[in-house]
N, C-alpha and C positions, 0 to 999 in steps of 0.2 A: 600467588604462583604466576611466574612469567608466561605470557602467551607465546606460542610458537610464531616465529617471524617468517612470513611467506612473501616472496617476491614474485609477482606475476608479470611476465614479459609478453605483451600482446598488443598489437596495434589496432585491434577491433574491440571497441567497448571495454577498455580496461577498468574504467571507473565503475561500470556495472558489476564486473567481476569482483572488484575490491569490496563493494558493499555486500555482495553475496557471501564472500568468504569471511568477512568480518562477522557475519551472523553465525558462522560456524565456529567462532572463537579464536580466529587467527588475528595477529597483528599483520596487516597487509600493506605491502609496498607495491608500487606499479612502475613500469617502464614501457614506453611505446616503441622503442627501437633497440637494436643490439648494443649500440654505443652507450646509451643511457643505462642499460641493464648492467653493464660492467662497472660503471661509476657507482650505481646504487649498491651493487653487490660488494664492492671494495669498501664502501663507507659504512654499510649497515650490517654486514655479515649475516645474511638471512639463514635460517635453518634449512630452508628448501627453496629452490627456484622452479616455478612452473614456466617452462620456456617453450614458446612457439617456434616453429622452424622457419616459417615465412615471415621475415621481418625487414624493415628498412635499415639502412646503414650497415649493419652486420646481421647475417642470418643466424639461425639457431646453432648450426654446426660451428660457425666461426666464434660465436659467444662461448660455446662449450670448450673450444680449443684455447681461447684466451683465459678462461677460468682456470684451466689446468696449468697453463704457462705461468700465470701470475700466482698460482698456488692459493687461490681463494677458497677457504675451507667452507664448503657448502655442498648440499646434494642437489641434483637436478633431475626433474621429471620432464621429459620433452613431450610435446603433443602437437597435433596438427589436424586440420580439417581436410587438407589437400593430399598429404602423403600418408597413406595408412597401410601400405603393403609390408610384408615380412622383411624385405630388404632394408626398408627405412628403420624398422625397429632394431634390426641387428646392427645397423650402422650407428644408431644412437647409443646403444649399450657398449659397443666397441669403442666409441669415442669418450666414454666415461659417465654417461647418464645411468641412473639406477633403474630407469624404466622409460618406456614410451607408450603413449596411449593416443587413440583417436579422439578428437574433440567430441564426436557424437556417440562415443562408445559408453559414456558414463553419465548418469544424472549428477547434478551438482553435489548432493549429499553423499553419493557413492564416491565421487572424486575426493571430497573432503576427508572421508574416512580413509581412503587410500593414502593420501598425503600424510595424515596423522600417523598411520602405521609406519611409513618410511622414516618419519622423524623419531618415533619411539624406538625403532629397531636400531638406530644409530648407537644406542647404549651398548649393544652386544655385537654389532657388525658394522664395519666401516663402509659406508656407502657414499663417502665424499668423493667429489670429482677427482679422479686420479688416473694414472696409467692403468691400462687393462691388466687385471691380475690373471695368472695362468689358469685358475679354476674357472673363471668366467669364459676365457678363451676356449677351454675344453668343453664347457657346456654348450657354447654356441656351435662348436665343431660337431658335437654329438647330435645337436638339433638338426644341422644341415645334413648329416649322414642319415638320420632317421627320415628326413624328407625325401631323400633319394631312394631309400629302401621302400617307402610307401609308394612312390611313383612307379618303381619297378614291379611291386606287387599288384598295383592297379593294372599295369600293362599285361602282366601274366594272367590276371583274372579276366581281362577283356579277351585275350587270345583263347582262353579256355572256354569262355561263353560262346565265341564264334565257332570254335571246333564242335562244341556240343550242339549248337544250332544246326551246323552242317550235317552232323550225324543224325539229328532228329529229322531233318528234311529228307536225307537219303533214305532213312528207314520208311518214312511216309510214302515216298515215291515207289519204293520196292513193294510196299504193302498195297498201294493203289493198283500197281501193275498186276500183281498177283490176284487181287480181288476181281479186276476186270476180266482177266483170263479165266478165273473160276466161274464167273457169271456166264461168260461166253460158252464154256464147256457145258455148263448146266443147261443152257438153252439148246445147244447143239444135240445133247443127249436126251433132250425133251423131258428132263427131270423137273424143270420149271416151265410150265406151258403157258400160263396166262400172263397178260400184261400187268395185272395187279400183283402177281407173285414176283415178277421181275422188279417192279417198283418198290415192293417191300424189301426185297433183297438189297437193292441199291441203297435204300434208306438206311438199312442196318450197316452196310459197308461204310457209308458216309459218316454215321455216328461213331463207328470204330476209328475212322480216320481222324476225328477230332480229339480222341483220347491220347494223351502223351504216351510216347514210346515206353517210358518206365512203367506207366500204369498198365499198358498192354501186357508187359512181361509179368507183372503181378497177377493180372487176371488169368494169364496162361498158366502160371504156376498153381494158382488156386484151382483151376479146372482139372489140371493133372492130378492134384491131391484128391479132389473129389472123385475122379475116375478110379484112382487106386483104392479108395475106401469102398466104393461100390463093388469093385472086383473082389475085395476081401470078403464081403458079405455073401 
């Protein structure tokens, strides 16, 4: 059975990567710059190219464009240790790569399995470097739209939390003011005469102040229900 042919284009330790992926069952070719990568790809027709973005001579994007222009039948997975944001991934796929990964996102065996899946799926789905198909364009557009919707939902959630916090603070201030007024009246009317009684009352009010407004409403409703049951008896 013929081994899958993998071209690794990387200017950092390509021979180490060659030995590593040979252990995973690939026939491995290497190139250390973009110009050499095009020559090897044209001569050897690899099943898949693992293509770094930051390269001498020609960078990964330029290599991808040349592969398309020369109609070299292969698939490309682009990767990078420096550019790992969503915009980079979108740009790679739009330019014809079948995937983009960060160098540090996968262990070697996981990356090897991923590459094997891309080679196998070629039997049923064309992932060769080509002009962007409408379905991929549509998926990318939907992804960008979802990102915008998520951002808007996050902003709405933040505004809702701010509003609820403001309502909570307002309720606490009103409650505190009412409590202080009630204590003042109790003292004035001499219903609470001792300093100890006042201290206990203030402590109770402080404890109630720490209870969330929603819980206070629940407690109030429960007390009303208890009062109604007592009156029925």
